[in-house]
N, C-alpha and C positions, 0 to 999 in steps of 0.2 A: 673387400671384394663384393660385387653386387650379388644380391639374391635373385635367382631366376626361377620361375615356375614354368613348366612345359606341359601344355595340354596335348593329348594324343601321344604321350611318350611311349606307349606300348606298340605303336606302329613303327614302320621302318624309318620314315622321315624324322619323327619326333625322337626316336631312340638315338639316331646318329647325331642329331643336334645336341641332345642332352649330354651325350658322351663327349662330344667336342668341347662343350662349355665346361664340363667337369674337369677335363684334362687341362684347361686353361686356368683353373683355380676358382671358378665360380661356384657358389653354393647353390646346387641345383635340386629343386624339388620336382618330382614327377607325379602327375595326376594319372590315376588309373580308375576305371569304372568297373566294368565286368570282364574286361579283356585279360587274357593270360599274360604273364610276364615272360613267357618262354622265349619269344623273339627278342625282347629287350636283353635278356640274359645272354643269348647267343651273340648279339651285336656288341654288347659291352665287353665281352671276352676279347673281341677283335681289337679293342682299345686298351686291353690289359687292365680293365676296371671291373670290379665286382658290382653287381646290381645293388648289393647291400650298402655301397658307398653313397647311394643317393637317398634322399628323404622321399618317402612315398605317402601320398594322401589320396583318399577316395573322394571323388566329386563327380557331378554330372553336369555337362555343359548345358543341358536342357533345364536345369534347375538352378537358377541364380542364387538361391539361398545356400546352396552347397558350395558355390564359388566364392562368395564374399569372405568367409573365414579363411580359406586357403590362399586367396590372393592378398589378404591383409598382411602387411609387413614385407611384401615383395617389392623389389625394385623394377623388375622386368617380367612381363608375361610374353611367352612365345606360344602363339596359338597354332598348333599343328593339327588338332583333332578335326577330322573331316571324313565324309563318306565319298568314296570314288565308285561310281556305278554307272553303267550305261543301259541298265535294264529298265524298261518302261514302268514296271510295277514298283520300282523303288523311287518314283518321282516324289511322292509325299515325304518319304524318309530323307531324301536328299535336301529338300527345302527345310525340313525340321532340323536336321543335323548341321548343314552348312550355313544356312541363313539365320535361323532362330538361335542356334548354338553360338554362332559368332556374335550375334547381337547381345546375347547374355554375357559372353566373355568381355565384350567392349564395355557394357554398362557396369559390370562388376569391377573391371580395372579402373574405370573412371571414378566410381564411388569410393574406392580405397586409395585413389591417387597414386597409382604406380607411376614411375618416371618414364616408362617406355612400353609400348605395346607393339609387338612384332607379329605380323600376320603372314603366315605361309600360304600364299595363294597359288596360282598356276598360270601357265600360258593360256589355259582354257578360258581364263577370265578376260583376255585381251580381245579387242575388236578384230574382225576378220575382213580385211579389205582385199577383195579378189583382183582389184586393179593395181595393187601395189606390189613391188618386188619383195618387200619385206614387211613383216608385222613388227611394230615397235611398241614401247610403252605408251606412245602418243596416238596410236591408231584408234580412232573413235569407235565406240561400241555401237553396233546396229543390230537390233533384235531381228531374229530370223527363224523360220520354222526349221531350218537346217541345223541350227545350233542344238547341241545336246542339253538335256536338263542339267547335267553336271556343270557344263559351261555357264549356264544361266545362274545356277546357285552360287558358283564361285564369284561371278560378277556382282550379284546382289549382296553377297557377303562383303565384298570390297566396299560397296556403298555404305554398309553399316560401319566399317572402319573409318571411312572418310567423314561420316556423320559425327562420330564420337571425336574425331580430330577437330571438327569445328567447335566442339564443346571444350576444347583445351587439352585433350589427351595427346601427348607426343606419340606418333605412330610411324611404323615403317612397314612397307609391303614388299614381299619378295615373290616374284613370278617365275619359278623354275619351269624348265621344259619337262619333257618326259624323263623322270628320274631313274637313273641306272645305278643300282647298288645292291649290296648283299641284304637279302630279306628272307621271306618265307617261300618265295617261288609260287605264291598262290594269289595274292591280293594286289590290287592296283596295277601299276606298271610292272611290278615284279612277277606278275602272272606270265609275262613273256618267257621267262626262264622255265617255268613249269610246263608250259605248252610245248616248248622246243624239246624238253626232256622226254615228253610223251610222244614225240614224233609228229610235230606240227607239219601239215602238208601244204597249207595255203599261206600266201603272203599278201598283205594289203597293198594297194597301189599308191598309197599316199606318201607324203613327205612331211616331216615335222622336226622340231628342235629337241635335242637331247642334252642331258647334263648329268655329270656324276654326282652321287650323293655326297661325297666328300667336299666337292666344290660348294654345294648348297649349304652344308654345315659351316664351312668357312665364311660364307657370305653372311649367314646369321650371326656368327661370332663377330664379324667386322662391324655390322650395324649396331650391335650392342656395345662392343668395346669402344667404338668411336662416337657413340650416341647419335647416330645418323638417323634423322627423322624427317617426316614431311614429304616423302617421295615413295615411288614404287620402282623396283629394279628387276629387269628381265634377266634371267640367268639361263643362258644357252651356250653350250660348248660348240656343238656342231649341228647343222641341218643335214639330215640324212633321210633317204627313203626307208620305209619299213623293211623293204627287201634287204637293203644294205645292212641294217641293224641285225635282222634275223640271221643273215648269213654269218655275221661275226659271232653272234651268240652260239649258233650251231657249231661253228669251228672250235670255239673255246670249250664247248661241252662235249665235243667228239660225237656229235649227232648229225644226221643228214639234214641239210638245209631244205626248207620248204621250196617246192618247185612249181606249184600251181598258182598262177596269177589270179587273185580274187578281184576281178574287174569285169566290166561289160555285162554280158548276159548272166554270167555266174554270180556277179555281185547283185544284180537286180533280183534274180530268183532267190538267192540266199536271204536278201533283205525281206522279201515277201514272206518267205517261210518263217523267218525269225519273228516277224510281226504277228503272224498267225499263231505261232507257238506262245508268244507272250499273251495274246488275247485269251488263249485256252489254258494258260498256266502249264504248258508242256515244256520241259527242259530242252534247250537248244544251245549248242556250244558257243555261239556268237550272238550277243545282243544286237538288235536292229540298229540302235543309235551308235553302237561301237563300229558296226560295219560301215555306216555312212561317214562317221568321223574319221576313220583310218583310211578312207578312200580319198579324202581331201588332201591337197598339197599346199602347205603354207611354210614359208621360211621366216625366220626370226632374226632380228638384229638389235643389239643394245643401243638405243639412242641416248640412254642416260646411264652409262656404264658405272658400276660400282668400283671406284678407283681404290685399289688396295696395293700397298707396297709389295713389289715382287710377286704379285698374283698372276698366274696364268691358268686358264682352264685346262683340266685334264682331258686328253684325247679320249673320245668315246671308246675306242678300242681298248685302252688301258682300263677304263671304268668297267667295261664288260668283263675283262680278265679278272679284275679284283672282285667283282660281284660273283662270278662263277666260283672262284676259289673260296668265297665265304658262304656259299649256299649250303644248307644242310638238308639231308634227307631226300635229295632228288636222285632218281634212278638214272 
């Protein structure tokens, strides 16, 4: 069976992918840096697997010298490590982690000649065509001041992956929508659950694509199991408004749904305040780029579907229910 190493395994996405691969009989090695394994341990329990069943190695994606020895002897690298942030002050860290870190992983994988490099990207890396009904894998990228720094870094990271593919490394890119799954309720898309648990009062006016974490893990398994390379695959179960999603989350958590529409003058004023707070390093609950991003409406459609036998996307409602039942420590 193939030997697979997963970067970012202590995060929600990496943990679920590592556990799915382990269940299928792959020999999985997990990279950790300074992060706690607590989230991984909670997630692995939901798969009835002990964290001790995995091999653990320390490495830093910003230091290629630490990557070379741990990538050596591996068949597949699944690169999940990334920073998700919409705070202006994190711009440099986003480029360092998402772009430089991916470049190092690509170069290290190429040097030790792994058989496949799987990059976990995002719909944030896709082009945004306001004149099209749907965004697909083929939508051309157009740089814009309205794009978040996170979006830009995920796109530039993909360029690093395509660059190394030109050098002969077999690569696969997966572009999941906003991922819904059991996590810590604090970071990335999982923060939605923590905010609702605390009584979120506002809902963004935008629309985007959502997908369950189990579907993303199955897609990663499929491209590895079938050695599918040379393409990118959009993974979206449903296109929903943020209001629709938050109402479902609130219902499942037994919490009041947010009722205040964050649009128009309220959005404009909130964005100005957020930008001022960022300039003065004053905490504000919503980052300015996040406010702008979630006010946009884009729908997604797979133009290059990942054809899996008997595979059907999990409805978002069910993914939310599964996520809520798996969340720990939320009031």
